[in-house]
N, C-alpha and C positions, 0 to 999 in steps of 0.2 A: 821165703815167702812175704806173702799179699793178706793182710788186713782180711779177716770176711769180708766186712765191710764192703770192701770197699772194690771187693770179686768181680760182684755184677755191675760192674763201671768197665772195669779191665776187663773179659773176654765178648762185653757186647762188644755185636758184628761192626765192622764197616764198611763205607763204600758201599750201600747195595745199590746195586743198577743189570736195566732190564737191557739185555743183547743179542740185536735180532739179525737173522739172513734168512733173508723169503720167508715170512711170518714163522722160522727153524727157533722160537726164545725161548732164550734159558736165563734164570736169574744168574750173577753173580756176585760173593760176600768176599770180604774180608776177615780177615782175625779180628779180637783187639788186640792189643795195646803187650797184654801180661805175656811174656814168652809161656806163663799153661796153659795160654786162653789156643794153644795150636791140639789137647788133648782135646778139646769142645765139644757136645751133641750139640748138630742147629734146630731148628726149628721153620717149617713155612707155613708165611699162610699167604694170601689172594682174596682182593675183593673185586669187582667192577667197582668206579666213579660212584659215589652219589647210595651204594648200598652201605645198609648199617652192620652185613657181621657179615663178622671175618671167614675166610669155607680154610679147612686144615691141610694140606698139600698129601696125605697120606704115604707117597712115594719120598719125602724129605719131612717124614716126621723125625729127629732124631735122628740124624746123620751126621758124619765127618766130611764129606764135599763141602766145598766153599762152593760150588752148584746145585741149579734144580731146575729140571726141566719145566717149562710152563708152555710148551705152545699146544697143549691139547686144551688148555685153562682160559688163553687167552684167544679163540681163534674165532670172538666175535668181532672182525678186524676196528672196523667204526667203534669199539666202548676204548673210553679210557678205564684201566686199572690198573690199580697200587694191588704193591705184598708187601710183604717186608718178613724179617729173619729176627731170631732172637736164641740165644748161646745156656747152653747151660752145664757146668764142669763142680763137680764133686755136690752134689745137691743142692748147688743155689743155682738159678738164670737169671739173667740180666733183663734188662729192659727190651723192646723191641724196636729193631732200627729199622726204619720205612726206606721205599725206594720212592724216588721220583714218580710223577702220574707221565704211566703211559702207553702210548696208543698204536696198534699197531700197524694203523693204514699206514699215520704219516709220520713214523717212526725206522719201519724193517729197513734192512738196508737192501738191497736190490743187485745180486748177485749178474757178471757177466755169461751171456748168453757162452751154451756149444755150438765149435767152427769144426767141419768136417769140409777136408777140402780136396776135393777133386782132381786135375790140371787134363790139360791134352796138349797140342804144342805149339798157340798163339796165346791159349784161354784159363782161363784159372773159377772152377763153379766149386763156390763156398753155400756148403748149406748152412744150416742155421737153425739150433731148438734154445727159445728162452729157458732159462730156469724154471725150477717146478715149487713150486711151494707142495706143504705135508699134509693137503689134504685134498679126500680124493672125491671121485664122481664117484659118481653109482656103481660102473662096472668097475672100480677098483682102479684105474689110474691117475697120478697126482696134476692135478690143478694150475698148466700152470699159471707164472707171473703175468703174462697176459689180459690175464679174465680181468686181472683184479683193474689194472690198471692205465689207462693210454702208456705205453710205451712205444719206443723205434729200434729198431735194432741199426746203429753206423759204422759198417766195414773201412779196417782202415787196413791200406799195402803200407808195406815197406821193400823198400827195393834196396836191399845189402849191399850193392856195386856199392849207391850214394852214400846211403850215412845211415849208421843200426838205427838211430833216436828218429829217423827224417819219416813220421805215418801220414798218411796221404788220405783223408776219407775221400772213400769209393762210393760209397752210395749210406743211404737212408732211408728208411723205411718201415713197411712189414713184412715184405717180401722175406719170405723163410731159403727160398731158393734167389743166386744171383749169381753173374759172370759175369767174366772183368774178362774185355777181351783185349786185341791188340798189345799183345808184352812181348817182351826180348824173346823167341829162344836163349837158352843154354846159362839166363839170370836167373838168380835165384828169390823169390820169393817169397815174403813170408806175409799170412793174412790175423791179428786181430779184431775183436770187436767190441762191445758196449751194448748194454743197452740206455736208452734215452727218454729219459723223463719231459717229453717241455712244459708241462702243465708246472713245474715247479724246477724246473731247469737242473731235475737231478741229473746223477748218469753212475748205473756202476763201475766196479774196475775196472780194466780189462780184460779180456779172454786168454788164456796160454796161444801163446801164437802158434799158426802154424804155417810148419813152411814144405815150400816145393820149390824144384831144377823145371823150368818146360824145356 
């Protein structure tokens, strides 16, 4: 067993990091190095950079989980935030472990669009939907990521006869419905798409592929 003066150090949370996809933001950490650290409870605080007082995150106060949802607390997406976590075990508290600074607008990962494919005999119509943020309009619908960034859709076609990995860019722009013409009947085509941000030269991951035989 550890000496009690070593305990605060050995249960101190490691690698406190923000993870964010489409502004859905969670804080993750790892337990301290002691074997006993698996039984620790965790306490999470957050603040906007420059504020003097830390706020407790009530839902993540004395939890055994290694993740805490801070989507609501980081909703001012231009602000930089910090968070910190400490552990408690057997009445002993570790020091706080601090995250890096996190600015949602800069650092959230933009996900791929949703793709729907409708085919006729020589063409494919592709319907695109931008990923949505967790934040809602007054009517209750979730605000798409295209409201926050200048984003383009990139649409690629894969002709399965040629090569599974050979993706050809057939469209880049803001239209949500596009038509790909002059395709060959009887051939299997797959469509994938991604979101592209020219300003930062960032791309999302590819969407899942939607395949169809004309």
